[in-house]
C-alpha positions as CSV (number, residue, x, y, z in Angstrom):
1,M,173.3,140.9,30.7
2,K,170.1,140.3,28.9
3,D,168.5,142.5,26.1
4,E,165.1,143.2,26.3
5,R,165.2,143.2,22.2
6,V,165.6,139.6,22.2
7,F,163.4,138.4,25.3
8,G,161.1,140.9,25.7
9,I,160.1,142.6,29.3
10,T,156.9,142.0,31.7
11,T,154.6,145.1,32.5
12,G,156.3,144.3,35.6
13,T,159.6,145.2,34.3
14,A,158.8,148.4,32.5
15,A,157.2,149.8,35.6
16,T,160.4,149.3,37.8
17,A,162.1,150.9,35.2
18,A,159.8,153.5,34.7
19,A,160.5,153.6,38.7
20,L,164.0,153.5,38.1
21,A,164.3,155.8,35.8
22,S,162.5,158.7,37.9
23,L,164.8,158.3,40.9
24,L,167.9,158.5,39.3
25,C,166.9,161.9,37.6
26,L,165.6,163.0,41.3
27,K,169.1,161.8,42.3
28,G,170.6,164.2,39.4
29,C,171.1,161.5,36.4
30,E,168.7,161.3,34.0
31,A,168.9,158.2,32.1
32,R,167.7,156.9,29.0
33,K,168.9,153.3,29.6
34,V,168.5,151.8,33.3
35,R,169.9,148.3,34.5
36,V,166.9,146.6,36.0
37,R,167.7,143.5,38.5
38,T,164.9,140.8,37.8
39,P,164.9,137.7,38.7
40,S,166.0,136.2,35.3
41,G,169.6,139.1,36.1
42,I,170.3,142.4,34.6
43,L,168.1,143.9,32.0
44,E,168.6,146.8,30.0
45,V,165.6,148.5,29.4
46,D,164.9,151.6,27.1
47,V,163.5,154.6,29.2
48,E,160.9,156.7,26.9
49,Y,160.8,159.8,28.2
50,V,161.9,161.4,32.1
51,E,160.8,164.9,33.4
52,R,161.6,166.1,37.1
53,I,158.2,167.3,38.1
54,S,159.2,168.9,42.0
55,D,162.0,168.9,43.9
56,D,161.3,165.5,45.2
57,T,159.0,164.1,42.2
58,A,159.9,162.5,39.0
59,R,158.2,160.7,36.0
60,A,159.6,158.4,33.5
61,C,157.8,155.9,30.8
62,V,158.9,152.6,29.5
63,I,157.0,151.4,26.7
64,K,156.7,147.6,26.4
65,R,158.5,147.3,23.4
66,P,157.5,144.4,20.7
67,Y,158.6,141.0,20.7
68,P,157.5,137.0,19.4
69,D,154.8,136.8,22.1
70,P,151.3,137.4,21.4
71,D,149.9,140.3,23.7
72,V,147.4,142.7,23.9
73,T,150.0,145.1,26.4
74,V,152.8,145.7,23.8
75,N,153.4,149.1,22.7
76,L,151.5,150.1,25.6
77,E,153.0,152.9,27.8
78,I,154.2,151.9,31.6
79,I,155.2,155.3,33.8
80,S,156.2,155.5,37.4
81,T,156.0,158.2,39.1
82,V,158.6,158.7,42.4
83,Q,158.5,160.8,45.1
84,I,161.3,160.7,47.6
85,T,160.3,160.4,51.5
86,G,161.5,160.7,54.6
87,T,161.0,157.6,56.1
88,P,162.3,154.3,54.8
89,E,159.2,152.2,53.4
90,I,159.0,152.1,50.0
91,M,154.9,152.3,49.2
92,I,153.4,150.9,46.2
93,R,150.5,152.6,44.7
94,G,148.1,152.5,41.5
95,G,147.0,155.1,38.9
96,E,145.4,155.1,36.1
97,G,145.1,152.4,33.5
98,V,146.0,150.5,37.1
99,G,143.4,147.8,37.8
100,I,141.7,147.2,41.1
101,V,141.2,143.8,43.0
102,T,137.6,142.7,43.8
103,K,137.9,139.4,44.7
104,P,139.4,136.8,46.4
105,G,141.6,134.0,45.4
106,L,144.4,135.7,43.6
107,Q,148.1,137.0,44.5
108,V,146.7,140.6,45.6
109,P,144.5,141.1,48.1
110,P,140.7,142.6,47.3
111,G,140.6,146.3,47.2
112,E,144.7,146.8,46.2
113,P,145.6,147.9,42.9
114,A,146.9,145.0,40.5
115,I,150.6,144.6,40.8
116,N,151.8,141.5,41.6
117,P,154.5,140.7,44.3
118,V,157.3,139.6,42.0
119,P,156.9,143.4,40.3
120,R,156.5,144.7,43.4
121,R,159.5,143.1,45.2
122,M,161.2,144.1,42.3
123,M,160.2,148.1,42.3
124,E,161.5,148.0,46.4
125,E,164.7,145.8,45.4
126,N,166.1,148.2,42.7
127,L,165.0,151.5,44.2
128,R,166.1,150.7,47.7
129,E,169.9,150.5,45.9
130,H,170.0,154.4,45.1
131,L,168.3,155.5,48.0
132,R,169.8,156.6,51.8
133,D,169.0,154.4,54.7
134,D,166.6,157.6,55.5
135,E,164.9,157.6,52.5
136,G,161.7,156.1,51.5
137,A,159.7,156.5,48.0
138,V,155.9,156.8,47.1
139,V,155.8,154.7,43.4
140,T,152.7,155.0,41.8
141,V,152.2,153.0,38.5
142,S,150.2,154.1,35.9
143,V,148.7,152.6,32.2
144,P,147.2,155.6,30.3
145,E,145.8,152.6,28.2
146,G,145.1,150.1,30.8
147,E,141.1,150.8,31.2
148,R,140.6,150.6,27.4
149,I,143.3,147.1,26.9
150,A,142.0,145.9,29.9
151,S,138.5,144.3,28.1
152,R,140.9,142.5,25.9
153,T,142.8,140.6,29.1
154,M,141.5,138.0,31.7
155,N,140.7,141.0,34.7
156,P,137.0,141.8,33.6
157,R,136.7,137.6,34.2
158,L,138.5,137.6,37.4
159,G,137.2,141.0,38.9
160,I,139.9,143.5,38.5
161,T,138.2,146.1,37.3
162,G,139.5,149.7,35.9
163,G,143.0,148.4,34.0
164,I,145.4,146.4,33.7
165,S,147.2,144.4,35.9
166,I,151.7,144.8,36.2
167,L,152.5,141.0,36.3
168,G,155.4,139.0,35.6
169,T,157.3,136.0,37.8
170,K,160.4,136.4,36.1
171,G,161.1,139.8,34.6
172,I,161.9,138.7,30.9
173,A,159.1,137.7,28.8
174,R,160.3,134.7,26.6
175,P,159.6,134.8,22.8
176,M,156.4,132.2,22.4
177,S,156.2,131.2,26.1
178,S,152.7,133.0,26.4
179,E,153.5,132.5,30.7
180,A,151.8,136.0,31.6
181,Y,148.5,134.7,30.0
182,R,148.9,130.9,31.4
183,E,149.4,132.8,35.1
184,S,146.5,135.0,34.1
185,L,144.5,131.7,33.3
186,A,145.3,130.5,36.7
187,C,144.2,133.2,38.5
188,Q,140.8,132.0,38.0
189,I,140.9,128.8,39.7
190,G,142.1,130.8,42.6
191,I,139.2,132.7,43.0
192,A,137.5,129.5,42.6
193,T,139.0,127.5,45.2
194,A,138.7,130.8,47.9
195,L,135.2,131.0,47.6
196,G,134.8,127.5,49.2
197,F,134.6,125.2,45.0
198,R,135.6,122.4,45.1
199,E,133.8,121.2,41.9
200,L,134.9,123.1,38.3
201,V,133.5,123.2,35.2
202,F,136.5,123.7,32.9
203,V,136.0,124.8,29.0
204,P,138.4,125.3,26.1
205,G,137.5,129.3,25.8
206,N,134.0,131.7,24.9
207,I,132.3,128.8,23.1
208,G,132.4,125.9,25.6
209,E,131.3,128.9,28.3
210,R,128.3,129.4,26.3
211,F,127.6,125.5,26.3
212,A,128.0,125.3,30.1
213,V,125.8,128.8,30.4
214,E,123.2,127.1,28.2
215,Y,123.6,123.5,29.8
216,F,123.4,123.9,33.5
217,E,120.4,125.5,34.9
218,S,121.6,127.2,37.8
219,I,125.5,127.8,37.9
220,E,128.0,130.3,39.2
221,E,130.2,132.3,36.7
222,E,133.2,131.8,38.9
223,R,132.8,127.9,38.5
224,I,133.4,128.7,34.9
225,I,137.3,128.0,34.1
226,Q,138.4,129.1,31.2
227,M,141.8,127.1,29.7
228,A,142.6,128.5,26.0
229,N,145.3,126.0,24.6
230,F,146.9,124.7,28.0
231,P,144.4,122.3,29.3
232,G,147.5,120.7,31.0
233,Y,149.1,123.5,32.7
234,M,145.6,124.2,33.9
235,L,144.1,121.2,34.8
236,E,147.8,120.2,37.1
237,E,147.5,123.8,39.0
238,A,143.3,122.5,39.9
239,D,145.0,119.3,41.0
240,K,147.4,120.7,42.7
241,R,144.7,123.2,44.3
242,G,142.8,120.7,45.6
243,V,140.1,120.5,43.3
244,E,137.9,117.0,43.8
245,R,135.8,117.2,40.7
246,I,136.3,118.9,36.9
247,I,133.8,118.9,34.6
248,L,135.3,119.3,31.1
249,M,132.6,121.0,28.6
250,G,133.1,122.5,25.1
251,H,133.1,121.9,21.6
252,A,134.7,118.7,19.8
253,G,137.7,120.4,17.6
254,K,139.4,121.1,21.3
255,L,138.4,118.3,23.5
256,I,139.1,115.8,21.5
257,K,142.9,116.5,21.2
258,L,142.6,115.4,24.9
259,S,141.8,111.9,24.1
260,A,145.0,111.5,22.4
261,G,147.3,112.9,25.3
262,I,147.4,116.4,23.6
263,F,147.4,118.6,26.4
264,Q,148.7,121.7,24.5
265,T,146.0,122.0,22.0
266,K,147.3,125.0,19.7
267,S,147.1,123.4,16.5
268,S,150.4,124.6,14.9
269,V,151.7,122.4,18.3
270,A,149.8,119.6,18.0
271,D,146.4,119.0,15.5
272,A,146.3,115.3,14.8
273,R,141.8,115.9,14.8
274,R,141.2,113.9,11.5
275,E,143.7,111.3,13.2
276,I,142.1,111.5,16.4
277,M,138.1,110.8,14.5
278,A,139.4,108.6,11.5
279,A,140.8,106.3,14.8
280,H,137.9,106.4,16.6
281,A,135.4,105.7,14.0
282,A,137.1,103.0,13.0
283,L,137.1,101.3,16.3
284,K,133.8,102.0,16.3
285,G,132.7,100.2,13.1
286,A,132.9,103.0,10.5
287,S,133.2,101.8,7.0
288,R,136.7,102.4,5.1
289,D,135.1,104.8,3.4
290,T,133.5,106.5,5.8
291,V,137.1,106.7,7.6
292,T,138.8,108.6,4.4
293,R,136.4,110.8,3.8
294,I,136.7,111.9,7.4
295,F,140.3,111.8,7.6
296,N,140.6,114.0,4.4
297,H,137.5,116.7,6.2
298,G,139.3,120.0,7.2
299,T,137.2,120.8,9.8
300,V,135.4,118.5,12.7
301,E,132.2,119.5,11.8
302,E,132.2,117.9,8.7
303,M,133.6,114.7,9.9
304,I,130.8,114.7,12.5
305,S,128.5,114.6,9.6
306,E,129.7,111.7,8.2
307,L,129.1,110.2,11.6
308,D,125.9,110.8,11.3
309,G,125.3,109.7,8.7
310,E,125.8,106.1,9.4
311,G,124.6,106.6,12.9
312,L,127.9,106.1,14.5
313,T,127.9,109.7,16.3
314,V,127.1,109.2,19.9
315,R,129.3,105.5,20.0
316,V,132.2,107.4,18.5
317,F,132.4,110.1,20.9
318,D,131.4,107.9,24.0
319,G,134.5,106.4,23.1
320,I,136.8,110.0,22.8
321,A,134.9,110.4,25.8
322,D,136.3,107.5,27.6
323,A,139.7,108.3,26.7
324,I,139.5,111.4,27.5
325,R,138.8,110.4,31.1
326,D,141.1,107.6,31.3
327,R,143.7,110.5,29.9
328,C,143.2,112.7,32.9
329,T,143.1,109.1,35.7
330,E,146.6,108.6,34.4
331,R,147.8,112.6,35.0
332,Y,145.3,113.5,37.9
333,S,143.8,112.7,41.3
334,F,140.5,114.8,40.6
335,D,137.3,112.8,39.2
336,T,136.3,113.8,35.7
337,D,133.5,113.8,33.9
338,V,133.0,115.0,29.9
339,L,130.5,117.0,28.0
340,I,131.4,117.2,24.2
341,F,129.1,119.4,21.7
342,S,129.1,120.1,18.1
343,L,128.8,124.5,17.0
344,D,125.2,124.0,17.4
345,G,124.8,122.9,21.0
346,R,124.1,119.5,20.2
347,V,125.6,116.9,23.1
348,L,127.5,114.5,20.7
349,N,128.3,112.0,24.0
350,S,125.6,109.8,26.3
351,N,128.2,108.6,28.7
352,F,128.3,111.7,31.0
353,K,127.0,111.5,34.5
354,T,126.4,115.3,35.3
355,G,122.7,116.7,34.1
356,S,121.4,120.2,33.7
357,N,119.8,119.9,36.8
358,H,123.2,118.8,38.6
359,R,123.6,120.9,41.8
360,F,127.4,121.4,42.7
361,D,128.8,120.9,45.9
């Protein structure tokens, strides 16, 4: 048995716990703690409140407690309302603050509430244990603050409107795993491939996306995929889904890490920017003093200024872009192109194949 205070819970587990507490209330037990069966085992979850609304309906609230992982859904109230019915079916609906899917390519079809398959299955399995064979239930999941919080998630980008998603594949949120965030990032690839796109533009984040929109004369927004700090995970997912060509675009500070085989780019995990820049500068003939200054600078923009002073910027970043392509070729089957930018929007390398007037597949 695992404790939610140690591991944290997913929104899917919170919704399941609230639904289970609601059903137990209707069965005569007002539990303030419930044992939820998850794919990772039994999890004890505290219930904030539970109340009976009518003879056949009750609702309960579970708060998604803080744990050591960055997550905008922490401290949200997840409310599940359960109505017992006279047919064996268990129906799961989305209420206030639960988003609606509008694009193909996700685990849930367009028009349905953004409650993913594993949380749905968890609710069905946990409730079924306490229902008679001739009983069923209608479960409505609500998140009062969901619509407000949704703007800070990937949902607007994924075409999920009106609220957050109810997520989780294991039921337990492990500290520092960022599992739910990685899964939401990968949904972008699902949408793009569902639209038939086999050539995608991968960017680290908002800065890279801005570069892509400004650089290309015409590009569909679904073609631009944000990787955040997980390029390795995202590129692997793209490879699995049959993507044929990826254009890596973004600021030098993130992309140069790939040239050294660093495919998890969070600075606290792996930095090495000054080592990478100093090494490539030395390889292209920079003076010892320049290499030393590059190594001692704190930002990549300062390092670029040093290269500008010696007229080495393009040569150095051509070498870095080649190294990125080589690293991707070692790992993945798709074709790779690389465009590296400075913060002012200057393309730093010259050895790219994709022009601004490129016609995508």
